[in-house]
N, C-alpha and C positions, 0 to 999 in steps of 0.2 A: 341680843348683845347690845343693841342701842340703849336698852333700859339699864344694863350694867354700866355703860359708860356715862349715864346720867349721874350715877353715884360717884364715879370718878370726877366728873365735872364739879359736883358739889364739894368734894374734898379739895380739889386743886384750887378752887376759888375761895377756900376757907369759909364756906357757908355752914359746914358741919365738921365735927371731929370724927376720927375713926371710931371712937367708942360710941358716939351717937349713931353712926351709920350701922354698926353691928347691932345695937339695940333695935333700930328700926327694921333691919332685916329679920331679926328674931320675931318681931311683932307681926310681920306680914307673912311669915313662913307658912303658916297653916292655911292661907287663903290664895296662894298662887297655884291655881289649878292647871294641870297639864292638858294638852289637847286630847291625849288618849283617854283620860278620865272623863273629859267633857263629852267625847264621842260615845263612850260606853253609857254614860248617864242619859244621853239623848237617844240611845237605842240605835246609833249609826254603826257602831262596831261591837264585836264581841271581845272578850279578854284575849281569846286565842288569836284574833286578828291583830290586836295591839302588840302582842308578843312577836308575831311574825314581822310586823313593821319594824320593831326594835332590832330584831335579828338582822334584817336587811340593812338597817341604818349603820350597823357595825362594819359594813363593807363598802358603803358608798357615801360620798359627801353630799347628802341631800337631806332636806327637812322632812319631818314625820308626815306632814300633810302632803308633800309632793310624792312621797313613797306610797302613801295610802291611795292616792289617785292612780298612780302607775299600776298598783296591784289590783285596781278595780274595787277597792273597799269603800272609798268615798268619792263623791263628786265635788267639783270645784264649788258648787253652790252650797253643799253641806259644810265644806271647810270655811267658807265665808260666814255662814251662820254661826258656827262654833267660835270663830275668832271674834265676831261682833259681840258674843256673849261673854267672852273671856275678859277679865279685868287686867289691863296691862300692868306689868310688874313695876314700871316707873311710877305709875299712879298710886299703886299700893304702897310703894316706898314713900312717896310724897305725903300720902295720907297718914302713914305711921309717924313721920317726922312732925307733921302738924299736930297730930293727936298728943305727941309727947311734948309739945311746946317748943320744939327745937326751931321750927320755922312757922311763920304765920302763913295764912293762905296767900297773902299778897307776895311774900317772899318766895314761896314755892312757885307761884304763877310766873313771877319775874324770872326766876332761875330757869324754869322749864322753857319759857319763850326764848331766852338768850341761848340756851343749849340748842334748841331747834334752829335758831337763826345762824349759829356758828357753823353748823354742819349741813344746813339747808335740808332739813328733814321735817316731815309732818306726821300727823297721827297714823296715817296709813303705813308709813315706813316702819313704825314700831312693830306692826303686825307682820308685814311682808318681809322685812329685813333682806332686801335685795343686795347682792354682792357688791354692786357699785357704791351703795350707801355705806356698807360695812367697810369697804376698802378706803373710802374717803375719811372716815373716822379713825381707822387704824393708821393711815398715812400721817395724819396730823399728830396722832399719839406718838408714833415712832420718831418724828422729827424733833420732838421736844428734848430728846436725849442726845441730839447731834451724833447719832450712831454712824459708824463706818461700815456696818454690815452691808455687803454689796449684793448678794444674790437672793433676791425674792423675800426680804424680811416681811413685807406687807402680806404676801400670800401666806407665809408661814404663821404669822401672828394672828391674822384673821381666822385662819382655820383652827388655830389653837383655841380661841375663844368659842368657836362653834363646837369644838370637841368637848370643851369643859361643860358647855350647856347641855350637850347631848348625853354625855357619859358620866358626869359627876353631879353637877347641880347648877341651876341658874341663879342661885343666891351667892354671887361673888361680885367683887369690884376690882377692876384693874387699878393698881397703884402706879405712882410715877415710875416711868421706865428708867433704868439705870444701865451702867456698863460695868458694874461690879457686884459680885455675889457676896454672901455673908459667911460662907464656910460653915453652914449648919452640919448636923451630924450625918446626914444621908444625902448623897448626890448620885442620881441614876443618870447614865449617859448612853447615847447611841450615835454612832457615826453614820453619815449619809454619803454615799459615793455614787459616781456616775459621770454625767455630763458636767456636773460641778460637785464640789465637796462641801460638806457642812458638818458641824458638830452640834448636837442638841443635848438637852438634859433637863432634869427637874431636881430642885433642891429644897429640903424642908427639915425641920426638926423631926425626931423619931415620932413624937406624939402626934404632930401634924400629919406626918406620912401615914400613920395608922388610920386616922380619920379619913384622909383622902382616899386611901386604898380601899377602905371599907365601903365607901360610896361607889367606887368603880366596880369592885367585886360583888357588891350587894350582899356582903357577909360581915359579921362582926369580927373585926381585927383589932385586938387590944394589946397583945403581949408578944406575939411571935414576929420578931424583926424581919426574918427572912421572908415570911409570907407577905408582909407589907411591902418589902422591896420588890418581890416578884409581881405583885399586883400593880405597883407603880411603874415597873418596867414594862408591863403589858400595856398599860395606858399609853406610855410613850411610844411603844412600837406600833400600836394601833393608829395613833395620831400621825406618826411619821409615815405609816403605810398609806393613809389617805392622802397625805401631802405628796407622796411619790406618784400615786394614781392621778391626782390633779395635775401635777407637772407634766405627766405623759399625755393626758387627754387634752389639756388646754394649751400647752406650750411645746409639745413634742420633745420634751426633755426626759431622758431615761435615767432613773435613779435606782439604787439598791440600798438595802439597810444592812449594816453590820450587827452582830449580836449585841444586846444591851450589856452594860457593865455597871458596877457600883464602885464609886470612888469616895475618897475621904475629903476632897477639897475641890474648889472650882477655879483657882487662880490660873491654871494652865489653859483653861478653855476661854477665859474672859479677859485676858490681858489686852488684846487688841481685836478690832473688827467684830466684837461680840456685843450682844444686847442681853439684858436680864429683864424679864417681865414678871414683876411681883404681883401676885393675885391674892387678894384678901378674901378668905372664907370665914365663916363663923368660928371655925376651929383653929385658925392660924393662917399664916402666909406661906404659900408655895411659890417658889421662884423658878421660872422657866427660862432656859438659856438657849440662845441660837447664835451660832458663829459661822459665817460663810466667808 
């Protein structure tokens, strides 16, 4: 997630354009190797073990490496070996921008050093992505919109980016946080109830929703709107379920989820005390809503 926020940093400081970012993401897409693939290639894991790790990750808020160690599939030493061999995403992005002539090496180096200094992070943080570092970055991100969301927006948004990386793709970039949605054609919502109440949702054009849902479902979804809505609803439910578990285990806050629904607009959820998190993918922008 720290790598994805480097793209956000470049956009916010007008060092690159959105089109240039998308081109760079497309250029590096084939070389961003996942930990599971690296482990299989090294002979550390079988494909069946990787699938077991992925199934486990659908129910707990933990990284693949942590789950692999818990299951006894990998050792910490093996994880470190794999991570040291993996090319970090932000470096792949930077190289793609330099190759395209968008940035010089000096400009990339300067931007990266300023990004690290802003959030007090170093190279090890990009690999480890500890929660305290992620929360620091997300806290600064949320403050830019002067949001009035009162109940745990940092926890929710931090987990949202982790969920996107785990279940959709790591080739995304957070855009500037807003407090207004755009009323695109599909808006999936879910209410959170319990020790506090919140409304959540995701909004996108139908074409963008098809692509998003296809990645989540790992199936080709191109024409059936209801299927795309169902898959997007299941992503929202899975993410919110992890949020509820986290709130229970870390803060002793008990929450329950209402059934998902599909609405035609977002004005009712975003008028006050709400935030909209626009996320740029290669196939379009998905806006995630949280109001507490």
